[in-house]
TISE-731442 format. One line per field, with one value per residue: residue in one letter; residue number from 1; x, y, z of N, C-alpha, C in turn. Coordinates in Angstrom, 3 decimals. Each point is the difference from the previous one (the first is absolute). Layout:
% residues N
res	(A:...)
n	(NUM:...)
n_c1	(X:...)
n_c2	(Y:...)
n_c3	(Z:...)
ca_c1	(X:...)
ca_c2	(Y:...)
ca_c3	(Z:...)
c_c1	(X:...)
c_c2	(Y:...)
c_c3	(Z:...)
% end
This chain:
% residues 95
res	(M:G:R:H:H:T:A:T:A:L:V:E:L:A:V:P:A:P:R:V:S:P:E:S:S:A:A:L:R:S:A:P:F:P:V:I:P:A:P:R:Q:A:P:E:A:A:P:A:P:V:V:V:P:E:P:R:G:W:R:A:R:R:A:A:K:A:D:A:A:A:R:R:A:Q:A:V:A:V:A:H:A:Q:R:R:A:R:Q:V:A:L:A:S:L:T:D)
n	(1:2:3:4:5:6:7:8:9:10:11:12:13:14:15:16:17:18:19:20:21:22:23:24:25:26:27:28:29:30:31:32:33:34:35:36:37:38:39:40:41:42:43:44:45:46:47:48:49:50:51:52:53:54:55:56:57:58:59:60:61:62:63:64:65:66:67:68:69:70:71:72:73:74:75:76:77:78:79:80:81:82:83:84:85:86:87:88:89:90:91:92:93:94:95)
n_c1	(49.272:0.892:0.732:0.794:-0.350:0.071:1.101:0.341:-0.400:0.575:1.019:-0.064:-0.204:0.967:0.413:-1.040:-0.756:0.443:-0.984:-0.518:-0.670:-1.077:-0.569:0.863:-0.128:-1.326:0.014:0.751:-0.801:-1.039:0.778:0.191:1.115:0.607:-0.216:1.191:0.035:0.477:1.256:-0.181:0.113:1.025:-0.521:0.806:-0.688:-0.636:0.150:1.263:-0.229:0.010:1.246:-0.151:1.211:0.588:-0.185:1.033:1.081:0.099:-0.665:0.776:1.084:-0.447:-0.307:1.188:0.517:-0.739:0.324:1.264:-0.118:-0.622:0.914:0.961:-0.626:-0.155:1.260:0.337:-0.813:0.470:1.257:-0.275:-0.618:1.031:0.892:-0.709:-0.089:1.315:0.218:-0.791:0.621:1.181:-0.376:-0.472:1.178:0.585:-0.903)
n_c2	(-80.718:0.141:-0.955:0.998:0.610:-1.136:-0.257:1.266:-0.084:-1.200:0.521:1.095:-0.839:-0.704:1.205:-0.443:1.000:0.655:-0.654:1.180:-0.089:0.527:-0.682:-1.008:0.084:0.188:-0.976:-0.681:0.379:-0.177:-1.002:1.108:0.477:-0.795:0.974:0.026:0.294:1.180:-0.362:0.156:1.302:0.244:1.216:-0.191:-1.117:1.124:-0.393:0.272:1.282:-0.294:0.074:0.835:-0.524:1.123:0.307:-0.769:0.731:-0.788:-0.786:0.451:-0.100:-1.191:-0.299:0.497:-0.642:-1.056:0.183:0.224:-1.020:-0.641:0.441:-0.301:-1.131:-0.127:0.387:-0.770:-0.943:0.279:0.070:-1.072:-0.530:0.431:-0.419:-1.118:-0.051:0.325:-0.890:-0.858:0.338:-0.022:-1.127:-0.297:0.525:-0.565:-0.888)
n_c3	(-2.424:0.928:0.477:0.335:-1.117:-0.643:0.694:-0.158:-1.256:-0.006:0.677:-0.753:-1.006:0.582:0.407:0.738:-0.405:1.067:0.642:-0.292:1.147:-0.592:1.018:-0.112:-1.334:0.212:0.910:-0.843:-0.989:0.821:0.404:0.738:-0.510:0.859:0.862:-0.531:1.305:-0.332:0.050:1.298:-0.281:0.770:0.273:1.039:-0.274:-0.359:-1.252:0.185:-0.258:-1.275:0.407:-1.028:-0.040:0.339:-1.281:-0.309:-0.210:-1.074:0.859:0.984:-0.789:-0.401:1.282:0.360:-1.055:0.300:1.293:-0.362:-0.839:0.971:0.890:-0.893:-0.282:1.321:0.185:-1.035:0.488:1.228:-0.444:-0.713:1.055:0.750:-0.919:-0.134:1.335:0.017:-0.992:0.643:1.149:-0.638:-0.570:1.193:0.409:-1.036:0.304)
ca_c1	(-0.227:0.814:-0.518:-0.229:-1.266:-1.129:-0.095:-0.588:-1.415:-0.674:-0.077:-1.000:-1.329:-0.286:-0.315:-1.265:0.007:-0.700:-1.372:-0.217:-1.416:-0.138:-0.118:1.313:0.804:-0.500:0.485:1.422:0.206:-0.476:0.820:1.164:1.287:0.236:0.914:1.186:0.571:1.435:0.705:0.016:1.310:0.065:0.234:1.433:0.608:-0.183:1.313:0.505:0.028:1.261:0.789:0.864:1.161:0.270:0.954:1.369:0.809:-0.536:-1.459:-0.285:0.241:-1.073:-1.204:0.187:-0.149:-1.420:-0.659:0.390:-0.687:-1.412:-0.093:0.263:-1.183:-1.044:0.359:-0.229:-1.444:-0.497:0.467:-0.776:-1.357:0.061:0.241:-1.242:-0.967:0.413:-0.347:-1.459:-0.354:0.397:-0.881:-1.320:0.123:0.105:-1.267)
ca_c2	(-0.261:-1.137:-0.920:0.745:0.731:-0.935:-0.534:1.047:0.086:-1.163:0.175:1.030:-0.535:-1.102:0.495:0.747:1.271:-0.125:0.522:1.003:0.378:1.468:0.624:0.126:0.990:1.322:0.278:0.299:1.300:1.116:0.157:0.850:-0.468:0.484:1.139:-0.325:1.287:0.181:0.060:1.352:0.652:1.251:1.105:0.296:-1.064:0.308:0.157:1.366:0.451:-0.254:1.217:-0.112:0.865:1.006:-0.521:0.499:-0.193:0.435:0.116:1.292:1.039:-0.087:0.551:1.446:0.562:-0.035:1.044:1.299:0.169:0.272:1.383:0.887:-0.001:0.753:1.420:0.448:0.087:1.167:1.199:0.121:0.430:1.405:0.799:-0.005:0.844:1.379:0.342:0.146:1.239:1.119:0.025:0.504:1.436:0.737:-0.062)
ca_c3	(1.412:0.403:1.006:1.239:-0.072:0.046:1.361:0.829:-0.338:0.574:1.448:0.270:-0.259:0.911:1.338:-0.030:0.717:1.286:-0.013:1.039:0.019:-0.100:1.320:0.629:-0.720:0.373:1.352:-0.093:-0.634:0.810:1.200:-0.300:0.490:1.365:0.081:0.792:0.410:-0.208:1.287:0.586:0.009:0.737:-0.948:-0.160:-0.795:-1.424:-0.646:-0.112:-1.396:-0.694:-0.176:-1.171:0.225:-1.034:-0.983:0.097:-1.198:-1.294:0.092:0.623:-1.014:-0.989:0.620:0.123:-1.352:-0.351:0.788:-0.547:-1.282:0.286:0.502:-1.124:-0.858:0.697:-0.065:-1.377:-0.208:0.736:-0.700:-1.239:0.356:0.410:-1.199:-0.782:0.707:-0.232:-1.384:-0.090:0.694:-0.858:-1.172:0.392:0.249:-1.261:-0.756)
c_c1	(0.778:-0.662:-0.345:-1.378:-1.184:-0.155:-0.650:-1.490:-0.761:-0.154:-1.069:-1.405:-0.377:-0.422:-1.304:0.124:-0.734:-1.382:-0.171:-1.463:-0.107:-0.064:1.377:0.859:-0.464:0.498:1.482:0.237:-0.396:0.849:1.217:1.287:0.206:1.023:1.148:0.643:1.503:0.695:0.085:1.424:-0.090:0.282:1.480:0.715:-0.167:1.363:0.381:-0.008:1.385:0.708:0.942:1.192:0.183:1.003:1.376:0.686:-0.701:-1.511:-0.396:0.210:-1.111:-1.294:0.106:-0.161:-1.466:-0.767:0.315:-0.710:-1.474:-0.180:0.217:-1.222:-1.138:0.282:-0.241:-1.490:-0.579:0.409:-0.796:-1.411:-0.009:0.190:-1.273:-1.055:0.334:-0.384:-1.500:-0.429:0.366:-0.918:-1.368:0.056:0.008:-1.301:-0.936)
c_c2	(-1.260:-0.823:0.743:0.668:-0.949:-0.573:1.021:0.095:-1.168:0.144:1.028:-0.537:-1.074:0.490:0.774:1.293:-0.168:0.630:0.948:0.388:1.521:0.676:0.207:1.027:1.415:0.375:0.346:1.390:1.146:0.203:0.857:-0.632:0.505:1.133:-0.378:1.318:0.035:0.025:1.441:0.542:1.265:1.128:0.312:-1.078:0.240:0.210:1.471:0.425:-0.201:1.329:-0.222:0.923:0.990:-0.569:0.635:-0.217:0.492:0.113:1.343:1.125:0.007:0.603:1.515:0.677:0.065:1.071:1.381:0.259:0.316:1.423:1.007:0.094:0.780:1.498:0.557:0.164:1.221:1.281:0.216:0.506:1.468:0.908:0.107:0.892:1.474:0.458:0.231:1.299:1.212:0.112:0.555:1.498:0.789:-0.024:1.096)
c_c3	(0.380:1.089:1.297:-0.010:0.086:1.401:0.921:-0.263:0.602:1.508:0.341:-0.190:1.013:1.379:-0.067:0.808:1.320:-0.088:1.181:-0.051:-0.047:1.363:0.631:-0.724:0.328:1.383:-0.029:-0.564:0.915:1.252:-0.336:0.520:1.422:-0.016:0.922:0.409:-0.238:1.357:0.496:0.010:0.831:-0.981:-0.202:-0.799:-1.496:-0.644:-0.145:-1.465:-0.611:-0.234:-1.174:0.219:-1.155:-1.002:0.191:-1.332:-1.254:0.043:0.611:-1.008:-1.035:0.554:0.123:-1.352:-0.398:0.768:-0.554:-1.322:0.220:0.511:-1.122:-0.916:0.642:-0.078:-1.395:-0.256:0.702:-0.713:-1.281:0.307:0.406:-1.215:-0.838:0.658:-0.197:-1.403:-0.150:0.668:-0.845:-1.207:0.366:0.289:-1.302:-0.790:0.358)
% end
């Protein structure tokens, strides 16, 4: 512990804590914070929605590729479900 720490400890010990009566602290605690009204705004002053521009260049190609892959995956899933339903229907006819 250096000189700085001992000086801080002496200052903290030298200052007495403020005395607060229980009645005043209860009154302080029970009083609510005052309500500060927000500034009034006209409805047309509301911020406009953020418009995101369409991607261009390589970002547009990347987005188009991702959309095409998603559509392809959906088509494959539908075809698989239809094929499976056909197989189940044929199997139930032969039983």
